[in-house]
Each structure stands twice: as C-alpha cells, then as structure tokens.
N, C-alpha and C positions, 0 to 999 in steps of 0.2 A: 367511760361516754360508751354506751349501749347503742347497738346495731340501727336499733329504730330510732331512736330518737337522733342518730345522723342523717337519718332518713328524712325524718319530720323536718328537720333543720335545711334540710338540703331541698326541700319544696316549697318551705318559707322565704327561704335567702338563695336564691339560687347561685350566689355569689360564695355561699357559706364553707362551700368544700375545702376552700383557702386555711380557713379558721380550723378545720376537722386534725385529727392526728390522723398519719398517713395510713395507720391499722384499720381506720376507721373507713377510708376514703374506697376502697373495695365493695363498700356495702351502699354506697350511692349508685342508683341509676345514671345512664349516660346523659351527657349535657344538657341533650337538645330535649330531653323530658323533663329536666327539673325546672323549667320556668311555667309549664303549666300540670293542674292537678290531674291525674285520668280518675277514671271510677274507681273505688276501693277494691271492687271485685279484682279489676287490672293491675292496680296500684301496688299489692304487697299484701300476699295471704297471711303473714306474719300480723300486721294489721289489723284484717279482719278476723283472726283468731284471736288476737288482743281483746279486739272490740265484744266478740262474743262470749269470750272470759269476763270479764268488766261484765255484762250482761248478767251472765250467771251468777256473778258475785252478788249483784244486787239483788239478784231474787232472793237469792240464800239470805240475806240480811233482811229481805221485808219478811221474810218466814220468820226470823228469830224474832222480830218484833212483836209477833204473837205468841212467843213462848212465854209461860209465866216465871220463870226463873230470869229470864231478860227482864220483864217488867216489874219486879220485885227489887232490883238491883239497881239503883239509880246511875251508878258508876258505869255500869257494863251498859246499862239503856243508853246513855250519853253516847259511848263510844260507839255502839251499832247503828245509833241515828248520824254520827257524824261522818262516818264511814258510806253511810248510805247515800247523805247529804251530797258527800262529796265526787260520788259516782252516779248521783240522776240526771244531771244534763249530758252526761256522754251516751247514758242508756238511751234518753228520749231522742237525740239527734239520731243514733244507730238506728232505733228503731224506726223513725220517719223515713231516714234514709231507704231500709228495707222496703216502707211501703212504697216508697216511690221507686224504686227497683223492680218489683212486682208489678206497678201500674205502668211502667214502662213495657217491660214485656207483655202484658196484657195488649197493650197500645200497637206493638209492633207486631203481634198475633193477627190483632184486627185490621192491621195496616196489609199486611200480606192476603185477608182472606176475605176482607170488605168488597163493596161496590165503590162506586168514585167519591160518593157523598159520605161513607164512611172513613175512607182513606184519610180524606181532607180532615175531618173528626179525629181521626190517629195521629195525623201528622202533627197537629196541634197540640194534643197532648203529649206526643214524643218531645216536642220542642219546652213544652212546660215542664214536663218532669225531667229534662236534660238540665233545664236552670235551675230547678229547686235541687236537684242532687248536686250541681257544680257547687251552690252555695252550703248545702249540708258537710260536703266532703271539705271545705275551707275549713266550716264552724270545727269538725270532728279534729282536724287536723289540729287547730290551735288548742282544743279542749284535750288533746292528747298528750300536750308537752309538759314537762315537768312542772310542778307548782313550787314555788318559793315556800321554805318552810317558816318562814317568818312573815307570811302573808296574814295569817290570824292574829298574829300579836300586836298588843295596842304601842300607840307610836305616842311619846311626847314631845311636843313642838314649842320650841321656845325661840319670839320673834324678839330680836334686840333692834333697838332704832339706833 
C-alpha cells in the first residue's frame, strides 16, 4: 500500500488508520486533521505533484491522438484513448480547482485593496470559491483512489427463484 493511498484513505475514513499497517501510519497527518479536508496546496505536495503528473500525461496522450502512426494502428489508438479517458475526469476537476484557486487569490487581493463595496463583493467571491474548492477537493480525493481492475469487465448475473 502506497503512502499516498494511506493518506487518501485517512482523509476519507478518519477511523481507517486502525486498518492500515503500522508502517504506513507514519504518513498520516495528525488525528485532528483527518476529519476535514484542507486545500490541496496545504494538504500534501505529493498529491499536487501527482495531479500535475496526471495532467502532463493527459496532455501527451491528447497530442499522441494527432500522430498518424497512432491513428493508423487500431490497437494503439484504442489503448491511447482508453488511457486518456481514464485520466480525463481527474484532469478536468484539477484544472477547475486551479481556476478557483486563482479566483480566490484575486478576490483576496481585491478584498485587501478595494473600498467597502468591493470588499463585500470580494467576500462573497471568497465564500463561493472556498465552497467550490472544498467540493472539488472531495471529488479529486475520490477520483485518485485506485480503480478496481474488474470494473471494466462484464458480469453475468443469474437469478434463481
């Protein structure tokens, strides 16, 4: 079990640290922080670097789709499209998070420098950005959890009376 997975499990399930092997409990944040998610920049730099890596991979897969060699080989095209599709939702959520993060910085600057009316608008913008970022953090955390390899397989279900 990777340290990143241990961290994600700890954020999702605060009582999950009792299920983790003792070697991975050193990677968990203190107990008081496990119950709520903090911003991705403050949460863990390894999560942010993993998201940036996924984003770079997604961009390179998108560029490979324009390659004539990939377009002429159906097996390779299917693999590239499958890999790209598996990362697409994570990348969209992360890019949205980054946009809200920039909007939050802009609103904070406006709050510091503006007049009373501008400060009120900036305060509302900060609240909206923080709420959206919190939702995106939860979504990204769920999206980063490992996928079950059997999810893509078909199932045959027999119902007996």
